[in-house]
N, C-alpha and C positions, 0 to 999 in steps of 0.2 A: 525610366520611367517603369513604374508598374504594369506587367502583363496580364491579362485576363483570358482566362482558358473556363469554357466550359467543363465541368467538370460532368453534370447532370445523373451522381452516384456519389452516393456517401462518402463522405469523407473523413477517416479514423484517422486521429491527433495519436501517435502512442503507439508503436512496434513490438511492445510486449506481451506476454500472455491473451488478457483480456482484449486488444485490440489484433491480434493476430488469429484469434480464436474464433470471435466475430466476421471475418473475412474471411475464411477459409467454410465457416456455417453459410455464409450467404451465397460463395458461389455457386450454381455461375452468373449469379448476378455481378456487376462488378463494383469494386472499388477504390478507392487511391488511400495506401497508408503513408501517413507522414511519419518518420522518423528523425526526430532533432541529433542526433549521429548516426554514428554507423549503423544496418539493420543488424540483430542479434548483437552485439554490445548497446553498456551505457542504461543498460535496467535493470529494475530492482528483482526481476522475476529469476533471474538467470543465476541470482547470488543468492537464491532460497537453497537449506538447507534440508530442513527436516524430511517434507515432505507436503503428502495433501489429504487432506481428514475425510473418509468415507466408511461407512456402514456394511463394511464386505467380510466382518469375521463373522464364524460361525456362531459365537455368543454376543452378534450384536446388532443394533437396527436401527434406522436412521430417527425413532422417538428418542432411544435411548444419546444420540447426536444432537439432536435437538434439545434435549433436559441438559446438557454438558454446555450446550451454545448460550444458553439463555441464562445457567448460572454465570457462564463468564461476564457476561454480558450486563450484569449489576442493572439491570433493568429497564436497562434503555433499547433493548433488541423490539424489532416487531416480531412476537410472537408466529404471525401466518408468511413472514418472510423467510425466519428462520426454519420452519418447517419444510417450507417449501424447495427450497436451499439445499436442506441433508436430506430431504425424500430425493432428491437428483443428485445425487453424491458417486451413488454405483456407477448410474450411467455416465457421467461425467467420464471417471475411470476410463469404460469402456471406450469411448470417444474418443480418449487421448492416444490407448490403446489400437486404435485402429487408424489413426494416423502416425502411427509407430514409434509411440514410446516404450521402452523396455524397461520397465520396472523392476524390482528384485522379487526372486519368489523361488520356493524351496523347490526341492528333489522332485515332489509331486508337481509343481506346476502353481500349484498354489501359492496367493501374493504375503509375502512375509510382512507384517506387519509389526508398528514401532506404535511406543505410548509414549506420550508429553503430557505436560502441564495440566491439572483440570482436566482431563479427559480420564472416563470408566472403564475405557476398553483401551484394547489396541489398535488401532483405526487406522494407523498413517501409513500411507503407501508411499513407499521411498522406489529412489532410483540411484544405484550407483551409490550406494550405504548415504550419505552425504550430498551428494550430487545432481537431486531430483530437480528446481531449480533450472540447473545447466541441460538435463536433461527435454523437462519441456520446453523450455526454450528453442533449444535447437531440430526438435520434433515441431512444431509449428513455423518456423524458421520456415524449414525446408517443405513442408506442404504447402502453404502460403506462396513458396517460390515454382511449386511445380502446378501453378494454376494460373492460366491466364485469366482469367476475370480478376486477378490482384496487381491492381500496381506500387509498387513499392519504391519510394522517395524519398532516399537517404541523408542525412546531414541537410532535413530542412523543417526548422523548427517553425511551428505556425505562429504568427504572431500576434493576430488576432482573432475572433470568432465574428461575421462581419452581421448586423442584423439591417432588414427593413422593414415596418411595417410591423416590429412586433414577433418577429420570428426568425432566422437563418435565415441568412443568403451569402454565405460565401464562407470564406476562410484566407485571412491574408498571410502567405508561407515567404519566410527568408531560405532563398537558396544561393550558393555560391554564383550562378549567373543573374542574381539579382534576384528583389521582390516579383512574387506572381500570386495575381489572386484567382482561386480557385471556386467559380461558382458555382454552390449545391444548398439543395435546402436542408442538406441531413447532414449531421456533423456528430460524430461518437468523440470522445475525449474518455481518454485510456492510457492516462498520462505518469502513472504512477501516484509516486507519495510526496512525501515533505522532509525526510528525515536530513538532507542539505543545509535544512534551518539550525541544527546542531551541530557543537564543536563536535558532541560524543556521537556518531553515530556508524549504525550497520550499512545504511543505504549509499549509492550511489554518491557524490556530491552533486548530481545534475539534478536529482531530485529534489524538488523546492518549491513543488505547488503551481507547477506552471499552468496546469488544468485549472485550478483555481482559480486561478487571477484572470486565465480566458472566460470563467465561468460567469465571476463576479463582474467583469466589466462589459460582460454581454448583457448582464440583467436577472441571471439564472439565480437562484436561492441555493444556500450554505447552509449545512448541520454539522453542529457537534464540531466546530473546526477545535476547539480547545482539548480534545481528547487524542491525548499520542499514548502511543507505547511503547514503554523504555521495556528492551529485553535484557534481563539482567544480567547475560554472561557476553556481553563481549570480550574479545582477549585484548589486555590493556597495560598492550607492549609497543606502544608511541606509535601506531601507522594511523591517516585517516585516509578515508574511513577506517575503522579499526573490524576486524576479522571478525568474524559471530562465532559463537562453541553454539551448535544447535542445543536447545533442549533436548533432544534426544540423549545425548550422554547423560543427563539425569536421569532418561527416560532407563540408559542401562547400569544405574548404580551409580554413578559419581553425585558427591554428597559438597556443598558450601561451608567455607571453614572462613575463619582469620586466620591473623599471622600467627595467634596463641594457639590454634589449631583446636578455635571452640566453634561450634556450629553456628552457624546463623541464623538459621531456622530448622526445625526439627522436621520439616516437608520439604525438601529441594522443588517438588513437583507440586506446590500449590500454583495460582495463578501469577502470573506475571509482575503482574501491579501489588501484588503481595509479595514478591521476589524483591522485586526492585526496591520498594521502599524498606526495608528488611536491610539489603545489602547498602542501601542510603546512609543510613541510622551508621552503621560500623564506619562508615566513607569519611559521616560527620565528629562522629570521636573518635576521630585522628591510625581508624586500623585501616588496613588490608583486607579483600577480600581476594581468594581461591576457590578454584574448583578442585576436587581433590579426585581424582578418574583412575588413583595408582593402583588402587585393589579391584574399583567395578566402573568399567568394564577390563581395566588393567593391562594385560599382554593382549586385548582381545580389541583395544583402542584403535589402532591401524586398519584393522580389519572391516571393522565398522564402519568408519568415518577418515577414509582414507584422506579426503583435502584438508578437512581440521591437522589432523596429523602431519600432514606436509607443513602448513602453513606454522605451526606449531616449530617444527624440527627448524626452519629458518631464520623464526626465531631465539633458538638455542633453547628451547625444550622438548623437554621428552615428553606426554601425558602418561603414559604407563610409567615415568619417575618421577616425575617435576609436577608440581603444585602451579597451576595454570592461573594467574592474575585477570583477574576479570571486574568491572563494572558495568552498570546500566548503561544505556545508549539508546538514542531516538532507532527505533525500529518498525513502527507502523503508525498508520493515522489511519482510525478510527470514523474520524467525520470525513467528510468533503461536499461534494455535489449532490442536492436535494435529490433522489431520482423514484421513479415506479415501478414498478415490477418486472416493466419492458425495457426501462433502464431511462426513459422520457425523464426530463426536467423541469422545471416549471416555465420554459423558456421553450416553443415549440419548436422542432427539426433538429434541439440540442440534447444530446444522449450523452448520458457516459455506464462506467463500464471499469472494472477492478477497483484497486485501491483509494484513486481519486474519488468515485462518487461514492453515499452514504446510502444505502442500499435499507439499512436496517439488519442485518445479520449480526454485527459486532456488538453492537451497544456501546459500552462505556470500555471493554474491554476483549480485546479479540482473542477467542479460543486459538489456541496454535496450532497450523496450519489449516485453517479455515480461509487463509487468501488465495491458496491457488488455487482450491475450491470454487470461491465465491468469482474467480474472475474468469472461472471455464465456465462456467454455469453461466452469470450473469452476460459473459460476452456471444455462448449463443445464444439469450432470451432477446438479447438488443436483435439482432440480426434476425432469428425469426418475427420479430414483432413486423420490420422492415418488409418482408418476406408476408404477412399476413394482412397487412396495409395496402398491398398491388402494388410495391414497390416498382416505381417503368424501369426497367432496362433498357440502361443508356451501353454507349459504345468506352470499351474497357481504353485507357490513358496508357501511354507505354511508360514503363519503370524509367527510373533514373537516377540514375548509377553518379556517382561523384567523388570525387579523390578525399581521402582526409585532407583536413588543414594544418598546413607543415608548423602553423605557428598557435600559441595559445597566453592571452592576455588575463591574467586573474583581475578578476573585478572585485575593489575595494568597497563595493557597497556588500557586495554580500559576505563580505568578510569580518565586515560590521556586524551586520544583522546578525549569522551565523553569533556572534562574542554575546549580543543582547539578551536574544530568545536564551540559550542557554542559561543566562547570567538570572532572568525573570521566569522566565515558565520550563522548570526543567522538573526535574520526578516531584519536588515539592514547591509549592508556591501559596506566594501570601499578595494582601492587597499592596503593600509600598511595592513590593516586586515588581509587580504585573504593569503597576502607576505607573515607576522609574522606565521600564522596558517601554511603554507606550508612547511617553514621551520622548525619549530616543530614537523611537523608528518612525515619528510624525515626518523629519523631513525627505526620509525614504521611500514614502508612500506610493511617490510616482513608477519605482522600480515595482516589477512582477516581487520579485523574491521580499522587496521590503512592504509590500502589500498583504501579501499573505501572513506572514510575522505578524502584521498589525491585527489583522483578521483574528487570528489565532491567541495571541496574549488579549484582544478587545473580549473576547468570548468568555477565554479563561479566569477576567477579571467577573463579567456577567455573571458564570457559574458560582456562586454562595453557597456551597458546599463538597463536600465530597464523596466522591463519586470512579469506581474504577481508575482508567489512567491515570486523572484527575483527580490531587490531593491537594487541600486546600488547609493549608497551618493556624490559618485563621477561622476557619470553617471544618471542622473537622470531622463532624457529622455529616452524615448522608441524608438529603431530604425528605421525610415520608411522600413525598412527589416527586415523581419521576419526570422530569419536563428534558425538552430539545434546547438546545441555543441556537436562534437562527441569525445568519449574517445574510442579512436582505440586500436589493440591488441596492448599488449605489443611487442615493434619495437627486444626484446631480442630471442624472441618464433622463434621454428624454423622457415624457409620459406616455407614449404608446405602446411600450414594453410592457408584459404583464406583471401586475398584480401579484404578492405571496398569497394567495387567497385570501384568508380572512386576519393574517396576519398585521398590524398595525404600521407604516413605512420610518421607523426609527433604525439605526444602524445595525442593530441586534436587537432580540429579545428571547426571554426566557418563555418557553412554551410547554403547557404540562402536556401528558401526555392522553 
């Protein structure tokens, strides 16, 4: 039997940086935060290495940050959104510092700034070298736990976003003590990305687009689901998921070579889509790809990138002496649930922030270290929008702490979906491979992982061009008109669900910007 609890406050699905930022910003108004696993584990936030981008250097400006972001986004960014988020970046750093985040600083107290691909300035704010994500996650978890207004529920995955009369009415939650229906008219999706759909990924394997499935089934519009960023330097040592070797390593001088010592490309700090395609060409030609950090940063590697160094050493490699085998791996999802500047989706009462959302910041190819930035800025904006709208203050619910499960059974559908998506919708795509993948995914559409994979492949088939993270061998040119691919609500859903503006009710549509 399903228990019904009146939440009378926002329910935030996801306990990563975006979700917990929103919860902290909303205080003293109450909220419930649902975590599919233990709070502070299983999110991509804690895995982020490079840092958070912000124009805080003496030679930098938010306008320059915006220009770099727009250039990387290959025509699909929303310029007003880009300018707004990059302008908010310095304040985001101050806000995180106020919550207790300890960023790396020089002896003079100034922030140490790193350089990453496609940035024109050093603007990567980092913590403990390559542990920025871990530091930020620890910071917001600790800050949220200090607040009586934040009710944290661990091991409580959201099963369904409930709707009534065309708007959000609650969340169905699976807990160790049974299913609970949380009644609320405000829900924030902060569930992360989709990297777990691929055999080669730098994301937690639990990141398989659950938020996209929740939104789609509830009737919200998704945008550009086909846009997947493959990070070019995942450490290829047989570990699943693959350890990431931060782009910041190349920012310190490391280069990419094949087993013959030939450069993979002359500018190792090119945009990620460019580097990944160059590596893929090497792999397809029978070569292996290596990151050569033996000269730069060389002996400084352990000091600058302690976590990466430790991981390499565990695999029997010394980055100061050995070449590091690397390959492209699914890393970040530029597409997501379509939102406006407040995080509101096309379904009234449903919001999204972080990687699950399509804000217009990233376009077709995310600029390095803009992801943590977006999570903080947009998580705060959502909470501010709720306050500005006069959100009623209900009573805070108790925090629920459940023991870790003692057993875990692999899902055979997930394993099959990962195989299908990797074969048909990887770095390079074509119609034959995508159609084969669609047919293979059809029996799995009732499964959330299969549904998201199907939406991704379908959108990739619809985009008949190459742009940013999406490369079609059969459509190698970029269309002169930048368009979005919209995944519309399932036409079998009740008619009272809101339509997607002027979009025709097809499964997917390509829309000009």
